[in-house]
N, C-alpha and C positions, 0 to 999 in steps of 0.2 A: 553570578547566578548560583543558586543552591545546587547541590549535587543532583544529577539526573540519574534515575534508575529506570532500566528497561525490564519489564516483567510481563509474564503471561497474565492476561486478564482472567481472574478467577471466577467471576460471576457477572452476569449482565442483568442486574436488577434495574428497576425503574430509575433510580437516582443516577446510576452510572450511565444508563442509556441516554438520559437527558443531557448529561455532560458531554457524551460523545456526539450527540446530535448538534449541540451548540458548537463544538469544535468543527464538525463537518460543515455546518452552515457558514461559519466564519472562514473556513478554508476555501470555500468556493465564492466568496464575495468578489465581485468584479468578473466572475466567470459563470454567470447564471446558466449559460447554455450547457454547462457540464454538471452542475450540482444544484440547479435552481428549481428542482421539482418541489421543494418545500420540506418542512419539518416532518410532515406525515410520511412522505416518501422515505426520508432519511431514517425514520424509526423502523419502517418495514425493512429497508435495505440493510441496516445494521443488525437487526434481528436475524435476517437471512445469513449475513456474514458470520454471526455467532453460531448459528445452527450448522452451517456448512464447514466452518474451520475454527472451532473454538480452541483447539490445541495450538494453532498458529496465530491467535489474536493477541498481539502484544501492544502494551501501552508504555509510553514514556511518562514518568512522573517527576515533577520538580517539587520536592517536598511531598505533600499529600495531593497536589493538584495534577490532574492529567493534562499533559502538554501536547500530546499527539498519539497517534496509533497507526498500526499497520496490520493488515489481515493477510496472512500467508497460508495458502492452501496446498497441502502436499498430496491431494487426491482429486485433482481437477482434470476432467476429460477435455483435452485440447482438441477441438474438432479439426484444426488445421494439421495437426500431427497425427490424428486418428488414434490417440492413446493418452494415458494419464501423464500429466506434466505438473510442474509446480506453477502456481499462479499467485499474483498479488492482486487481491480484489479491491482493496482500498488502502490509501496511505495519505494521512493528513497530519500536518503539524500546525497547531494553533498559531495564527499570525503573530500573536503576542510573544511567542517563543521561537520564532524563526530566526535563523542567523546565529544560533548557538550550538550547532552540531547535533541537534536532537534528531533531525532527519537521517543523518549519517549513522547515528547509533541504532535507530530503528531498522534502517536498511541492512546494516551489518547483522543484526539479530535475525532478520528474515532470511538473509542468504545463508546464515549458519543453520537455521531451521530447515531450509530447503537444499542443504548441501548435497544430498544424495540424488537430486534431480539433475538430469542432463539438459533439460530445457525448463526455463521459467518464463512465463508470459505475463504481460500486463497490457492494459489499455489506458491511454492518456489523451486528454483533449488536444486537438491539433494546434491550438493557439497557446497552449501552456508550455511555452518555450523553456522556461526555467526548469520545469519538471522534466521535460524531454532531455535537456542537457544533463541534469542530475542523473537520470537513468543511463545515459550514454557513458557518463563517468564510471558507472558500475558495470559496464560491458554489455548493456542492452543495445540492440540495434533495431532500427525501424524496419519492419518487414511487411507492413500493409496498412490499409486504412479502410474504415467503414463509416461513411458519413463524416461526422466531426471527430471521430475517434481514431487514434493511431495505435496500431498494434506493435508492441516492442517485445523482443525476445532476447534472452540471454542463454547462450549455449555453452555448456561446460566444455565441450570439445573444441570450441573456437581457439582458445589459448594454446591447447596442445597441438592443433593443426598448424598454427602459425609458427610455433617454435621448432617444428620438424625440418 
């Protein structure tokens, strides 16, 4: 595989948006309950992600092709904590590029970006066992559920408390 680059998305023009929508839709194939609202919804949602967290919107590129993306928010009000926390709003690797470490590279970039946050939260579909295990591998723990969505949290202090 050609060299993978992780970089901050510089602009969300129509051409890039359509590429991201395509990746988003392919990423949720077979899991329509989590991402099956359609392309129109995906466009609105990805624009919202861009408006909310453009500094933390990272893409993985293989050559000139976008292979995946992650949206990391360093200014998210976590209602369960009652304060600002880090959040991962979206994370998708195009199915054509899965299994090559791209997801790991994107997650590492996101965790680096959110390194000063003592709590990072995300929501994942309850049946998306592969993703749940991936997040567990990075220290996220299942802390709740709302409907079909599982809330997972990574606490910076967890490691320190365990080692004491």
